[in-house]
C-alpha positions as a Markdown table, in Angstrom:
| # | Residue | x | y | z |
|---|---|---|---|---|
| 1 | Met | 26.6 | -0.2 | 7.4 |
| 2 | Ser | 27.7 | 2.4 | 10.0 |
| 3 | Lys | 24.3 | 4.0 | 10.4 |
| 4 | Ser | 22.5 | 0.7 | 10.2 |
| 5 | Thr | 20.3 | -0.6 | 13.1 |
| 6 | Gln | 21.6 | -3.6 | 15.0 |
| 7 | Thr | 18.5 | -5.1 | 16.7 |
| 8 | Leu | 14.9 | -5.5 | 15.2 |
| 9 | Leu | 12.5 | -5.8 | 18.2 |
| 10 | Val | 9.1 | -7.1 | 16.6 |
| 11 | Leu | 5.9 | -6.3 | 19.3 |
| 12 | Gly | 3.1 | -8.8 | 18.0 |
| 13 | Ala | 5.7 | -11.2 | 16.8 |
| 14 | Ser | 3.3 | -14.2 | 16.8 |
| 15 | Gly | 0.8 | -12.7 | 14.6 |
| 16 | Asp | 0.4 | -14.2 | 11.1 |
| 17 | Met | 1.7 | -11.0 | 9.2 |
| 18 | Val | 5.2 | -11.4 | 10.8 |
| 19 | Ser | 5.4 | -14.9 | 9.7 |
| 20 | Arg | 4.2 | -14.3 | 6.3 |
| 21 | Leu | 5.8 | -10.9 | 5.5 |
| 22 | Leu | 8.1 | -9.3 | 7.8 |
| 23 | Leu | 10.3 | -12.4 | 8.7 |
| 24 | Pro | 10.7 | -13.4 | 5.0 |
| 25 | Ala | 11.7 | -9.8 | 4.3 |
| 26 | Val | 14.2 | -10.1 | 7.1 |
| 27 | Gly | 15.6 | -13.4 | 5.5 |
| 28 | Gln | 15.8 | -11.9 | 2.1 |
| 29 | Leu | 17.4 | -8.9 | 3.1 |
| 30 | Leu | 20.1 | -10.8 | 4.9 |
| 31 | Asp | 20.6 | -13.2 | 2.1 |
| 32 | Gln | 21.5 | -10.4 | -0.1 |
| 33 | Gln | 23.6 | -8.2 | 2.4 |
| 34 | Ser | 25.7 | -11.1 | 3.9 |
| 35 | Glu | 27.7 | -8.4 | 5.9 |
| 36 | Arg | 24.9 | -7.2 | 7.9 |
| 37 | Arg | 24.3 | -8.4 | 11.2 |
| 38 | Leu | 21.0 | -8.3 | 13.1 |
| 39 | Leu | 19.5 | -9.4 | 16.4 |
| 40 | Val | 15.8 | -10.3 | 16.1 |
| 41 | Val | 13.8 | -10.3 | 19.2 |
| 42 | Gly | 10.1 | -11.2 | 19.1 |
| 43 | Thr | 7.5 | -10.8 | 21.8 |
| 44 | Gly | 3.9 | -11.3 | 22.0 |
| 45 | Met | 1.1 | -12.4 | 24.2 |
| 46 | Glu | 1.2 | -16.0 | 22.8 |
| 47 | Glu | 3.2 | -18.4 | 24.8 |
| 48 | Leu | 6.1 | -19.9 | 22.4 |
| 49 | Ser | 8.9 | -22.0 | 23.5 |
| 50 | His | 12.2 | -21.1 | 22.0 |
| 51 | Asp | 12.0 | -24.0 | 19.6 |
| 52 | Asp | 8.5 | -23.1 | 18.3 |
| 53 | Trp | 9.9 | -19.6 | 17.8 |
| 54 | Leu | 12.9 | -20.8 | 15.8 |
| 55 | Lys | 10.8 | -23.1 | 13.7 |
| 56 | Arg | 8.7 | -20.2 | 12.7 |
| 57 | Val | 11.7 | -18.1 | 12.0 |
| 58 | Arg | 13.2 | -20.9 | 10.0 |
| 59 | Ala | 10.0 | -21.6 | 8.0 |
| 60 | Ser | 9.7 | -18.0 | 7.1 |
| 61 | Phe | 13.2 | -17.9 | 5.8 |
| 62 | Ala | 12.8 | -20.9 | 3.8 |
| 63 | Thr | 9.9 | -19.3 | 1.8 |
| 64 | Val | 12.6 | -17.0 | 0.3 |
| 65 | Asp | 15.3 | -19.6 | 0.3 |
| 66 | Ala | 17.5 | -17.3 | 2.6 |
| 67 | Ser | 20.7 | -18.6 | 3.6 |
| 68 | Gly | 24.4 | -17.4 | 4.2 |
| 69 | Pro | 26.3 | -16.2 | 7.3 |
| 70 | Ala | 24.0 | -13.4 | 8.1 |
| 71 | Val | 20.9 | -15.5 | 8.1 |
| 72 | Glu | 22.7 | -18.2 | 10.3 |
| 73 | Asp | 23.7 | -15.4 | 12.9 |
| 74 | Val | 19.9 | -14.6 | 13.2 |
| 75 | Leu | 19.0 | -18.1 | 13.8 |
| 76 | Ala | 21.6 | -18.7 | 16.4 |
| 77 | Arg | 20.9 | -15.5 | 18.4 |
| 78 | Thr | 17.1 | -14.8 | 17.9 |
| 79 | Ser | 14.9 | -14.9 | 21.0 |
| 80 | Tyr | 11.1 | -14.6 | 21.8 |
| 81 | His | 9.6 | -13.5 | 24.9 |
| 82 | Arg | 5.9 | -13.4 | 26.2 |
| 83 | Ala | 5.0 | -9.9 | 27.3 |
| 84 | Asp | 2.5 | -7.4 | 27.8 |
| 85 | Val | 3.9 | -4.6 | 25.5 |
| 86 | Thr | 1.6 | -1.9 | 27.1 |
| 87 | Asp | 3.5 | -2.5 | 30.5 |
| 88 | Thr | 6.5 | -0.1 | 31.1 |
| 89 | Asp | 8.5 | -2.5 | 33.1 |
| 90 | Gln | 8.1 | -5.2 | 30.5 |
| 91 | Leu | 8.9 | -3.0 | 27.8 |
| 92 | Arg | 12.0 | -2.0 | 29.7 |
| 93 | Asp | 13.1 | -5.3 | 30.0 |
| 94 | Leu | 12.6 | -6.0 | 26.3 |
| 95 | Leu | 14.7 | -2.9 | 25.1 |
| 96 | Gly | 17.3 | -4.1 | 27.5 |
| 97 | Arg | 17.7 | -7.3 | 25.5 |
| 98 | Cys | 18.5 | -5.4 | 22.4 |
| 99 | Glu | 22.0 | -4.7 | 21.3 |
| 100 | Gly | 23.2 | -1.4 | 19.9 |
| 101 | Thr | 20.6 | 0.6 | 18.1 |
| 102 | Pro | 17.3 | -1.0 | 17.9 |
| 103 | Ala | 14.2 | -0.5 | 15.7 |
| 104 | Thr | 10.9 | -1.5 | 17.3 |
| 105 | Tyr | 8.3 | -2.9 | 14.8 |
| 106 | Phe | 4.6 | -2.5 | 16.0 |
| 107 | Ala | 2.8 | -5.5 | 14.3 |
| 108 | Leu | -0.2 | -4.4 | 16.5 |
| 109 | Pro | -3.6 | -2.9 | 16.1 |
| 110 | Pro | -3.7 | 1.0 | 16.4 |
| 111 | Ala | -5.4 | 0.9 | 19.8 |
| 112 | Val | -2.8 | -1.3 | 21.1 |
| 113 | Thr | 0.0 | 0.8 | 19.4 |
| 114 | Ala | -1.3 | 4.0 | 21.1 |
| 115 | Arg | -1.1 | 2.3 | 24.6 |
| 116 | Val | 2.6 | 1.1 | 23.8 |
| 117 | Cys | 3.4 | 4.6 | 22.9 |
| 118 | Thr | 2.0 | 5.9 | 26.3 |
| 119 | Ala | 4.3 | 3.2 | 28.1 |
| 120 | Leu | 7.5 | 4.3 | 26.1 |
| 121 | Ala | 7.0 | 7.7 | 27.4 |
| 122 | Asp | 8.0 | 6.5 | 30.8 |
| 123 | Leu | 11.3 | 5.3 | 29.6 |
| 124 | Asp | 14.6 | 6.6 | 28.7 |
| 125 | Leu | 14.7 | 5.3 | 24.9 |
| 126 | Pro | 18.0 | 4.3 | 23.4 |
| 127 | Asp | 19.6 | 7.0 | 21.0 |
| 128 | Gly | 18.6 | 6.5 | 17.4 |
| 129 | Ile | 15.7 | 4.0 | 18.2 |
| 130 | Gln | 13.5 | 3.9 | 15.0 |
| 131 | Leu | 9.8 | 3.4 | 15.6 |
| 132 | Ala | 8.0 | 1.3 | 12.7 |
| 133 | Leu | 4.2 | 1.3 | 12.7 |
| 134 | Glu | 1.9 | -0.8 | 10.5 |
| 135 | Lys | -1.2 | 0.8 | 9.1 |
| 136 | Pro | -4.0 | 2.0 | 9.8 |
| 137 | Phe | -2.4 | 5.1 | 11.4 |
| 138 | Gly | -5.2 | 6.2 | 13.5 |
| 139 | Val | -9.0 | 5.7 | 12.4 |
| 140 | Asp | -9.7 | 9.3 | 11.5 |
| 141 | Pro | -7.8 | 12.6 | 11.1 |
| 142 | Gln | -8.2 | 13.1 | 15.0 |
| 143 | Ser | -6.8 | 9.9 | 16.1 |
| 144 | Ala | -4.0 | 10.3 | 13.5 |
| 145 | Glu | -3.3 | 13.6 | 14.8 |
| 146 | Ala | -3.3 | 12.4 | 18.4 |
| 147 | Leu | -1.0 | 9.3 | 17.5 |
| 148 | Asn | 1.5 | 11.7 | 15.8 |
| 149 | Ala | 1.6 | 13.9 | 19.1 |
| 150 | Gln | 2.5 | 10.7 | 21.1 |
| 151 | Leu | 5.1 | 9.7 | 18.6 |
| 152 | Ala | 6.6 | 13.3 | 18.8 |
| 153 | Asp | 7.0 | 13.3 | 22.3 |
| 154 | Leu | 9.2 | 10.0 | 22.0 |
| 155 | Val | 11.4 | 10.7 | 18.8 |
| 156 | Ser | 11.9 | 12.8 | 16.1 |
| 157 | Glu | 9.7 | 12.6 | 12.9 |
| 158 | Ala | 12.9 | 11.2 | 11.0 |
| 159 | Gln | 12.8 | 8.2 | 13.4 |
| 160 | Val | 9.3 | 7.2 | 12.8 |
| 161 | His | 8.6 | 4.9 | 9.8 |
| 162 | Arg | 4.8 | 4.5 | 9.2 |
| 163 | Val | 4.9 | 1.5 | 7.0 |
| 164 | Asp | 2.8 | 1.3 | 3.6 |
| 165 | His | 4.5 | -1.7 | 1.8 |
| 166 | Phe | 3.0 | -0.5 | -1.5 |
| 167 | Leu | 5.6 | 2.2 | -1.4 |
| 168 | Gly | 8.3 | -0.6 | -1.6 |
| 169 | Arg | 6.8 | -2.2 | -4.6 |
| 170 | Ser | 9.4 | -2.1 | -7.4 |
| 171 | Thr | 6.8 | -1.0 | -10.0 |
| 172 | Val | 5.8 | 2.0 | -7.7 |
| 173 | Leu | 9.6 | 3.0 | -7.5 |
| 174 | Asn | 10.1 | 2.4 | -11.1 |
| 175 | Leu | 7.4 | 5.1 | -11.8 |
| 176 | Leu | 10.0 | 7.5 | -10.8 |
| 177 | Gly | 12.5 | 6.2 | -13.6 |
| 178 | Leu | 9.7 | 6.2 | -16.1 |
| 179 | Arg | 8.4 | 9.6 | -15.4 |
| 180 | Phe | 11.7 | 11.5 | -14.6 |
| 181 | Ala | 14.2 | 9.9 | -16.9 |
| 182 | Asn | 12.5 | 9.8 | -19.9 |
| 183 | Arg | 11.6 | 13.1 | -21.8 |
| 184 | Ile | 8.8 | 11.5 | -23.9 |
| 185 | Phe | 6.7 | 11.3 | -20.8 |
| 186 | Glu | 7.1 | 14.1 | -18.5 |
| 187 | Pro | 6.1 | 16.9 | -21.1 |
| 188 | Leu | 2.8 | 15.1 | -21.6 |
| 189 | Trp | 2.1 | 14.4 | -17.7 |
| 190 | Asn | -0.5 | 17.0 | -17.5 |
| 191 | Arg | -4.0 | 18.1 | -17.9 |
| 192 | Asp | -3.6 | 19.1 | -21.3 |
| 193 | His | -2.6 | 15.6 | -22.8 |
| 194 | Ile | -4.2 | 13.3 | -20.1 |
| 195 | Ala | -7.9 | 12.7 | -19.8 |
| 196 | Ser | -8.1 | 10.5 | -16.7 |
| 197 | Val | -6.3 | 8.4 | -14.4 |
| 198 | Asp | -7.5 | 5.0 | -12.9 |
| 199 | Ile | -5.7 | 3.1 | -10.2 |
| 200 | Val | -7.2 | -0.3 | -9.7 |
| 201 | Tyr | -6.4 | -3.2 | -7.3 |
| 202 | Asp | -9.1 | -5.9 | -7.7 |
| 203 | Glu | -8.6 | -9.1 | -5.9 |
| 204 | Val | -10.1 | -12.5 | -6.6 |
| 205 | Leu | -9.6 | -13.5 | -2.9 |
| 206 | Gly | -12.3 | -13.1 | -0.6 |
| 207 | Leu | -12.1 | -12.4 | 3.3 |
| 208 | Glu | -9.7 | -15.2 | 4.0 |
| 209 | Gly | -10.2 | -15.2 | 7.7 |
| 210 | Arg | -9.6 | -11.3 | 8.2 |
| 211 | Ala | -12.9 | -10.6 | 9.7 |
| 212 | Gly | -11.4 | -9.3 | 12.9 |
| 213 | Tyr | -9.8 | -6.3 | 11.1 |
| 214 | Tyr | -11.6 | -6.2 | 7.6 |
| 215 | Asp | -15.1 | -6.0 | 9.0 |
| 216 | His | -14.4 | -2.9 | 10.7 |
| 217 | Ala | -12.3 | -1.4 | 7.8 |
| 218 | Gly | -13.6 | -2.4 | 4.5 |
| 219 | Ala | -12.3 | -1.6 | 1.0 |
| 220 | Leu | -12.2 | 2.0 | 1.4 |
| 221 | Val | -10.0 | 2.2 | 4.4 |
| 222 | Asp | -8.0 | -1.0 | 3.9 |
| 223 | Met | -6.8 | -0.1 | 0.3 |
| 224 | Ile | -7.9 | 3.4 | -1.0 |
| 225 | Gln | -7.3 | 5.5 | 2.1 |
| 226 | Ser | -3.8 | 4.1 | 2.5 |
| 227 | His | -2.1 | 2.3 | -0.2 |
| 228 | Leu | -3.8 | 3.7 | -3.3 |
| 229 | Leu | -3.5 | 7.3 | -2.3 |
| 230 | Gln | 0.0 | 6.9 | -1.8 |
| 231 | Val | 0.4 | 5.4 | -5.2 |
| 232 | Met | -1.5 | 8.4 | -6.6 |
| 233 | Ala | 0.7 | 10.7 | -5.1 |
| 234 | Val | 3.6 | 9.2 | -6.8 |
| 235 | Val | 2.0 | 9.3 | -10.2 |
| 236 | Ala | 0.8 | 13.0 | -9.6 |
| 237 | Met | 3.7 | 14.6 | -7.6 |
| 238 | Glu | 6.0 | 17.4 | -9.2 |
| 239 | Pro | 9.5 | 16.2 | -10.3 |
| 240 | Pro | 11.6 | 16.1 | -7.2 |
| 241 | Ser | 15.3 | 17.2 | -7.1 |
| 242 | Thr | 16.6 | 14.1 | -5.4 |
| 243 | Leu | 15.3 | 10.9 | -4.1 |
| 244 | Gly | 16.1 | 11.9 | -0.7 |
| 245 | Glu | 13.2 | 11.6 | 2.0 |
| 246 | Ala | 12.6 | 15.4 | 2.3 |
| 247 | Asp | 11.9 | 15.7 | -1.6 |
| 248 | Ile | 10.0 | 12.7 | -2.1 |
| 249 | Arg | 7.8 | 13.0 | 0.7 |
| 250 | Gly | 7.4 | 16.8 | 0.5 |
| 251 | Ala | 6.3 | 16.1 | -3.2 |
| 252 | Lys | 3.8 | 13.6 | -2.3 |
| 253 | Ala | 2.4 | 15.6 | 0.6 |
| 254 | Ala | 1.8 | 18.5 | -1.8 |
| 255 | Val | -0.3 | 16.3 | -4.1 |
| 256 | Leu | -2.4 | 15.0 | -1.0 |
| 257 | Arg | -3.1 | 18.5 | 0.4 |
| 258 | Ala | -4.7 | 19.3 | -3.1 |
| 259 | Thr | -6.7 | 16.3 | -3.4 |
| 260 | Arg | -10.5 | 16.4 | -3.1 |
| 261 | Val | -13.3 | 14.2 | -4.0 |
| 262 | Ala | -14.6 | 14.8 | -7.3 |
| 263 | Gln | -17.2 | 17.5 | -7.6 |
| 264 | Gly | -17.2 | 18.0 | -3.9 |
| 265 | Ser | -19.9 | 15.1 | -3.8 |
| 266 | Pro | -19.4 | 11.9 | -2.3 |
| 267 | Glu | -22.9 | 11.0 | -3.5 |
| 268 | Gln | -21.8 | 11.4 | -7.1 |
| 269 | Ser | -18.1 | 10.4 | -7.0 |
| 270 | Ser | -18.2 | 7.2 | -4.8 |
| 271 | Arg | -19.6 | 3.8 | -5.1 |
| 272 | Arg | -19.8 | 0.8 | -2.5 |
| 273 | Ala | -20.9 | -2.8 | -2.7 |
| 274 | Arg | -20.3 | -6.1 | -1.1 |
| 275 | Tyr | -20.3 | -9.6 | -2.5 |
| 276 | Thr | -22.9 | -12.2 | -2.2 |
| 277 | Ala | -22.6 | -15.9 | -2.7 |
| 278 | Gly | -20.9 | -17.2 | -6.1 |
| 279 | Glu | -17.9 | -18.7 | -7.7 |
| 280 | Val | -14.3 | -17.4 | -8.0 |
| 281 | Asp | -11.9 | -19.9 | -10.2 |
| 282 | Gly | -14.0 | -22.6 | -9.7 |
| 283 | Arg | -14.2 | -22.1 | -5.8 |
| 284 | Ser | -17.5 | -21.5 | -4.1 |
| 285 | Leu | -17.6 | -18.4 | -2.0 |
| 286 | Pro | -20.4 | -17.5 | 0.6 |
| 287 | Ala | -21.8 | -14.2 | 0.7 |
| 288 | Tyr | -19.7 | -11.6 | 2.7 |
| 289 | Val | -22.5 | -11.3 | 5.4 |
| 290 | Asp | -22.1 | -15.1 | 6.0 |
| 291 | Glu | -18.3 | -15.2 | 6.4 |
| 292 | Ser | -17.1 | -16.3 | 9.9 |
| 293 | Gly | -16.7 | -13.1 | 12.2 |
| 294 | Val | -18.7 | -10.8 | 10.0 |
| 295 | Asp | -21.5 | -8.4 | 11.5 |
| 296 | Pro | -23.9 | -7.7 | 8.8 |
| 297 | Ala | -24.9 | -4.7 | 10.8 |
| 298 | Asn | -21.6 | -3.1 | 10.1 |
| 299 | His | -22.6 | -2.6 | 6.5 |
| 300 | Thr | -18.9 | -3.3 | 5.5 |
| 301 | Glu | -18.2 | -2.8 | 1.8 |
| 302 | Thr | -15.9 | -5.3 | -0.2 |
| 303 | Leu | -15.6 | -3.0 | -3.3 |
| 304 | Ala | -15.1 | 0.6 | -3.2 |
| 305 | Glu | -14.5 | 3.1 | -6.1 |
| 306 | Val | -13.9 | 7.1 | -5.5 |
| 307 | Thr | -13.1 | 9.6 | -8.1 |
| 308 | Phe | -10.8 | 12.4 | -6.8 |
| 309 | Glu | -9.7 | 15.7 | -8.3 |
| 310 | Ile | -6.3 | 17.3 | -7.7 |
| 311 | Asp | -6.6 | 21.2 | -7.3 |
| 312 | Ser | -3.3 | 22.1 | -9.0 |
| 313 | Trp | -2.0 | 23.7 | -12.3 |
| 314 | Arg | -1.0 | 20.4 | -13.6 |
| 315 | Trp | -3.9 | 18.4 | -12.9 |
| 316 | Ala | -7.1 | 20.5 | -12.6 |
| 317 | Gly | -10.2 | 18.8 | -14.0 |
| 318 | Val | -8.5 | 15.4 | -14.5 |
| 319 | Pro | -10.5 | 12.7 | -12.6 |
| 320 | Phe | -8.3 | 10.3 | -10.6 |
| 321 | Thr | -10.4 | 7.1 | -10.1 |
| 322 | Leu | -9.3 | 4.8 | -7.2 |
| 323 | Arg | -10.9 | 1.3 | -6.9 |
| 324 | Ser | -10.4 | -1.8 | -5.1 |
| 325 | Gly | -12.3 | -5.0 | -4.1 |
| 326 | Lys | -12.4 | -8.7 | -3.0 |
| 327 | Ala | -14.0 | -11.8 | -4.6 |
| 328 | Leu | -14.1 | -10.4 | -8.1 |
| 329 | Gly | -13.9 | -12.2 | -11.3 |
| 330 | Ala | -10.3 | -11.1 | -12.4 |
| 331 | Arg | -7.3 | -9.9 | -10.6 |
| 332 | Arg | -6.4 | -6.5 | -11.9 |
| 333 | Arg | -3.7 | -4.4 | -10.5 |
| 334 | Glu | -2.8 | -1.5 | -12.5 |
| 335 | Ile | -2.4 | 2.2 | -12.9 |
| 336 | Ala | -4.1 | 3.0 | -16.3 |
| 337 | Ile | -3.3 | 6.7 | -17.7 |
| 338 | Thr | -5.5 | 7.6 | -20.5 |
| 339 | Phe | -4.5 | 10.4 | -22.9 |
| 340 | Arg | -6.9 | 12.8 | -24.7 |
| 341 | Pro | -8.0 | 12.0 | -28.1 |
| 342 | Val | -6.4 | 13.5 | -31.0 |
| 343 | Pro | -7.8 | 16.9 | -31.8 |
| 344 | His | -8.5 | 16.0 | -35.5 |
| 345 | Leu | -8.2 | 12.7 | -37.5 |
| 346 | Pro | -7.6 | 13.3 | -41.1 |
| 347 | Val | -10.7 | 12.5 | -43.2 |
| 348 | Gly | -9.9 | 9.3 | -45.1 |
| 349 | Leu | -8.4 | 7.2 | -42.0 |
| 350 | Thr | -10.8 | 4.5 | -40.9 |
| 351 | Gly | -10.9 | 2.0 | -38.2 |
| 352 | Thr | -10.2 | 2.2 | -34.6 |
| 353 | Ala | -9.2 | 5.8 | -33.2 |
| 354 | Glu | -9.2 | 5.2 | -29.5 |
| 355 | Pro | -6.8 | 7.3 | -27.4 |
| 356 | Thr | -3.5 | 6.2 | -26.2 |
| 357 | Val | -3.5 | 4.5 | -22.9 |
| 358 | Leu | -0.3 | 3.9 | -20.7 |
| 359 | Arg | -0.7 | 1.1 | -18.3 |
| 360 | Ile | 1.8 | 0.3 | -15.4 |
| 361 | Tyr | 0.9 | -3.0 | -14.0 |
| 362 | Leu | 1.7 | -3.5 | -10.1 |
| 363 | Ala | 1.6 | -7.2 | -10.4 |
| 364 | Pro | 3.1 | -8.6 | -12.3 |
| 365 | Asp | 5.8 | -5.7 | -12.7 |
| 366 | Gln | 5.0 | -4.7 | -16.5 |
| 367 | Leu | 4.3 | -1.8 | -18.8 |
| 368 | Ser | 2.4 | -1.4 | -21.9 |
| 369 | Leu | 1.5 | 1.5 | -24.2 |
| 370 | Glu | -1.8 | 1.1 | -26.3 |
| 371 | Leu | -1.4 | 2.7 | -29.6 |
| 372 | Thr | -3.3 | 3.1 | -32.8 |
| 373 | Ile | -1.3 | 2.5 | -36.0 |
| 374 | Asn | -2.2 | 1.9 | -39.5 |
| 375 | Gly | -3.0 | -1.9 | -40.1 |
| 376 | Glu | -1.3 | -4.4 | -41.8 |
| 377 | Gly | -3.5 | -4.7 | -44.9 |
| 378 | Asp | -5.4 | -1.5 | -45.9 |
| 379 | Pro | -2.7 | 1.5 | -44.9 |
| 380 | Tyr | -5.9 | 3.9 | -44.5 |
| 381 | Asp | -7.3 | 1.3 | -41.8 |
| 382 | Leu | -6.3 | 2.1 | -38.2 |
| 383 | Ser | -5.9 | -0.7 | -35.8 |
| 384 | Arg | -4.8 | -1.1 | -32.0 |
| 385 | Thr | -1.3 | -2.3 | -31.1 |
| 386 | Val | 0.4 | -2.8 | -27.7 |
| 387 | Leu | 3.9 | -2.0 | -26.9 |
| 388 | Gly | 5.3 | -3.7 | -23.8 |
| 389 | Ala | 8.1 | -3.9 | -21.3 |
| 390 | Thr | 8.9 | -5.8 | -18.2 |
| 391 | Phe | 10.3 | -4.2 | -15.2 |
| 392 | Gly | 11.4 | -7.7 | -13.8 |
| 393 | Glu | 11.9 | -8.8 | -10.2 |
| 394 | Gly | 12.7 | -5.9 | -7.7 |
| 395 | Arg | 15.9 | -6.4 | -5.9 |
| 396 | Leu | 14.0 | -6.9 | -2.8 |
| 397 | Ser | 10.2 | -7.6 | -1.9 |
| 398 | Ala | 8.1 | -4.7 | -0.9 |
| 399 | Tyr | 8.5 | -5.5 | 2.7 |
| 400 | Gly | 12.2 | -6.1 | 2.1 |
| 401 | Glu | 12.6 | -2.4 | 0.7 |
| 402 | Val | 10.5 | -1.1 | 3.6 |
| 403 | Leu | 12.7 | -3.1 | 6.0 |
| 404 | Glu | 16.1 | -1.8 | 4.6 |
| 405 | Gly | 14.9 | 1.7 | 4.8 |
| 406 | Ile | 13.9 | 1.0 | 8.7 |
| 407 | Leu | 17.3 | -0.6 | 9.4 |
| 408 | Asp | 19.3 | 2.1 | 7.6 |
| 409 | Arg | 17.3 | 5.0 | 9.1 |
| 410 | Asp | 16.1 | 6.1 | 5.8 |
| 411 | Pro | 12.3 | 7.2 | 6.1 |
| 412 | Ala | 11.9 | 8.0 | 2.2 |
| 413 | Leu | 9.6 | 5.1 | 1.6 |
| 414 | Ala | 7.6 | 5.7 | 4.8 |
| 415 | Val | 4.5 | 7.9 | 5.4 |
| 416 | Arg | 5.1 | 11.1 | 6.9 |
| 417 | Gly | 2.9 | 12.1 | 9.9 |
| 418 | Asp | 1.2 | 15.2 | 8.1 |
| 419 | Thr | 0.6 | 12.8 | 5.2 |
| 420 | Ala | -1.0 | 10.0 | 7.4 |
| 421 | Val | -3.6 | 12.7 | 8.7 |
| 422 | Gln | -4.2 | 14.4 | 5.2 |
| 423 | Cys | -5.1 | 10.8 | 3.7 |
| 424 | Trp | -7.8 | 10.5 | 6.4 |
| 425 | Thr | -9.0 | 14.0 | 5.7 |
| 426 | Val | -9.1 | 13.2 | 2.0 |
| 427 | Val | -11.4 | 10.4 | 2.5 |
| 428 | Glu | -13.4 | 11.7 | 5.5 |
| 429 | Pro | -16.4 | 13.3 | 3.4 |
| 430 | Val | -16.8 | 9.8 | 1.7 |
| 431 | Val | -16.6 | 8.0 | 5.2 |
| 432 | Gln | -19.3 | 10.3 | 6.5 |
| 433 | Ala | -21.7 | 10.0 | 3.5 |
| 434 | Trp | -21.3 | 6.1 | 3.6 |
| 435 | Arg | -22.1 | 6.3 | 7.5 |
| 436 | Asp | -25.0 | 8.3 | 6.9 |
| 437 | Asp | -26.3 | 5.8 | 4.0 |
| 438 | Arg | -26.1 | 8.9 | 1.4 |
| 439 | Val | -24.4 | 6.4 | -0.8 |
| 440 | Pro | -26.4 | 3.0 | -1.3 |
| 441 | Leu | -24.4 | -0.3 | -0.4 |
| 442 | Glu | -24.9 | -2.4 | -3.5 |
| 443 | Glu | -24.2 | -6.1 | -4.1 |
| 444 | Tyr | -22.4 | -8.1 | -6.7 |
| 445 | Pro | -22.2 | -12.0 | -7.1 |
| 446 | Ala | -18.7 | -13.3 | -6.1 |
| 447 | Gly | -16.8 | -14.0 | -9.3 |
| 448 | Thr | -18.3 | -11.0 | -11.3 |
| 449 | Ser | -16.6 | -7.6 | -12.2 |
| 450 | Gly | -19.0 | -5.9 | -9.6 |
| 451 | Pro | -22.4 | -4.4 | -9.8 |
| 452 | Asp | -24.0 | -4.4 | -13.5 |
| 453 | Arg | -24.5 | -0.8 | -13.4 |
| 454 | Trp | -21.1 | 0.3 | -12.6 |
| 455 | Pro | -19.2 | 1.6 | -15.4 |
| 456 | Val | -16.2 | -0.4 | -16.4 |
| 457 | Leu | -12.9 | 1.4 | -16.0 |
| 458 | Ser | -10.6 | 1.5 | -19.1 |
| 459 | Leu | -9.9 | -2.2 | -19.6 |
| 460 | Pro | -6.8 | -3.3 | -21.4 |
| 461 | Ala | -6.7 | -3.7 | -25.2 |
| 462 | Ser | -7.6 | -7.1 | -26.2 |
């Protein structure tokens, strides 16, 4: 642990995300790594007593059954301080409370993060300090570039962790092993053998009180611009020499630089919709526009679908369709890789002759391979079968994986600065087309699969 960070300074510590995701990740990590010692310092605008803060930390640790000497050490030494983190003097005081090398976690909106960076520029920062930022990284290519410039004035790129917890999902990490440790897949992983790739993240949950953020982001920015483009980059990247941050992040960046909206046309290659009143899992949901905090004039979509192309030798002509939405009839979180049909089916074979489909499920962590084989009865009759495997639970949660990288100063799972800008550049034509109403905002009842006229993306075999 000689290179590990000794203090986690959490800006915006009173927020829900910290209690629900970050602190449980701290507890899980320390539960598994009892030799690690970490001082957790929280700060926010909310007034919290020490006892109130300690109760929050304990409750978060309890959600993952965290225990042991490292956990008890955090509980004995953690502290919370009400502060305006955009004020230079108050930031100086907070950094002075840190021990050893600190990691500063920005659990803040983008505009506040930028103001904090301005305040940090007036300070002598501790050697080796790590800066961890939650998405979104800016709101367009220009603001992302401006944020990168601010960060570059503070620390080196290797000290910046743009957090995308999807890159910490065990299934996404397992993609590397699946692709590059099995000779059976990688020779077929190209345009000659793959017809299409669909990355779907459909949720049954509605807005769930997130209007303050979501109504200004929508499904495109919340999921496709960030998480799903990153997953696509892992699916499509060239084999890296190592799993070091330079090789992994460089391979992903090369994919994203080659990514374009299919046919160069957002009008033909993107769809958007929002839910109306309906029922999901026996629970009634109001229309999105009637949810608390929503401004109907924002025309925010709750379901987005965009097809991209990757202009490279490996992937030219293969459509990559990314889709995500809320309040849908079924939860679906998967990467579906559909292979091309066989060039010739011998005359005399009957029955199903569907193409092979490889599905990597993001939750639960499973894999299935849908194949066409001879049926049990008539040997000339083809039928569908599914071979399955379970990845099992990851060693750590997604946030735990990301947090370990932050504390150990390994940015391999972080989004690199140029990539953060490129993700905005990739979706910018779609954002502009939607802003200009060149793509209609359709509707779907909550609890359905989306608008009736939308084609259904490669469903699993029944």
